[in-house]
N, C-alpha and C positions, 0 to 999 in steps of 0.2 A: 510633760505632765507637771501639774502644779501641786503645791503643798498649801492647804488652807490654814490660816490662823483665824480662830474665832474668839471674840471677846465681847463682853457686855460693858457698856458705859452707863452707869446710873445717872438719873437726873430727876429733878422735881419741877420741871418747867412746863409740862404738858406737850402733847404731840405737835400742835401747830407752831408753838414757839421754837421747838427743837427743829422742825422742818425749815423754818425761816433762817435760823442760825446756821444750820448745815448748808443751806443753799448759798448763804452769803459767805460762809467760811471755807468752803471746799477749795477755793483758790489759794488759801494759806498753805495747803499741803505742798504745793510746788516750791514755796519759799523755805520749807523745812528741810528740803533735800539739797545737799551740797551740789552746786552747779545748776540748781533749778530743775524744774520739771514741767511738763505739759499735763494739765488735768482737764478731763472732760467729764460731764455728768448729765444724768437725766433721771427723772422720777418715774417709777412704776408703782402707782399707789402710794403706800407708805414706805417704799424702799427706794433709796437713792442708789443708783448704779453708777459707779464712776471708775475711770481708768486713769492711772498715773503712768506716764511714760518719761523715763529718765535713763541716761547712760546706756541706751540701747535695750533697756528692759521695759516691758509693759506689765503692769500689775493691775489686774481686774479686781474690783472690790464692790461690796454691797453693804449698805447700812440701813437696817430696818428700824423704824421709829415706833416705839411703844410708849404708853403713858408714863412709864417709870424708868425706861432704859432705852438705849440704842444697842441693837445687836449687830456687830460688824463682822464681816467675813472678808478676809484679804487673801487672795490666791497668789502665792509666791511662785514665780516661774523658776525652773531649773536651778541655776547657781544661787539665786537669792534664798532658796529653801534651806541652804546650808547655814544661813544666818537667822533662821526662824525665831530662835529664842531671843536674841538681842533686838530683832525687829519688833517682836510682840511687846517686849518691855518698853521700847521707844513709843510704840503706838499707845500703850496704856498710859504713858506719862503725858503725851502730847494731845491725844484725842479729846479729853475734856476741855481743852482750850478752844476747840472749834465750837463749843456750845456757849462760850462766854460772849 
């Protein structure tokens, strides 16, 4: 069973610019994780569905692009759910960098 983390990342870039930046920046996620990670992604309309695999854990995530924000949902599996608070704080700090 997974524990979802949900957060909104505000922006003033417009949907298309955000989609392009997310598409080009999703690979950065793997470099943010100690030891590295494998990241796969695909688009379903305005939602980028991506999976991060690292240290034997697979984290399924979604990022839906709106005109003024990105709504992200990160499904934390088993043991990672114990660290939901610190993980959410790290995502809130690092996620805006994916839009730069």
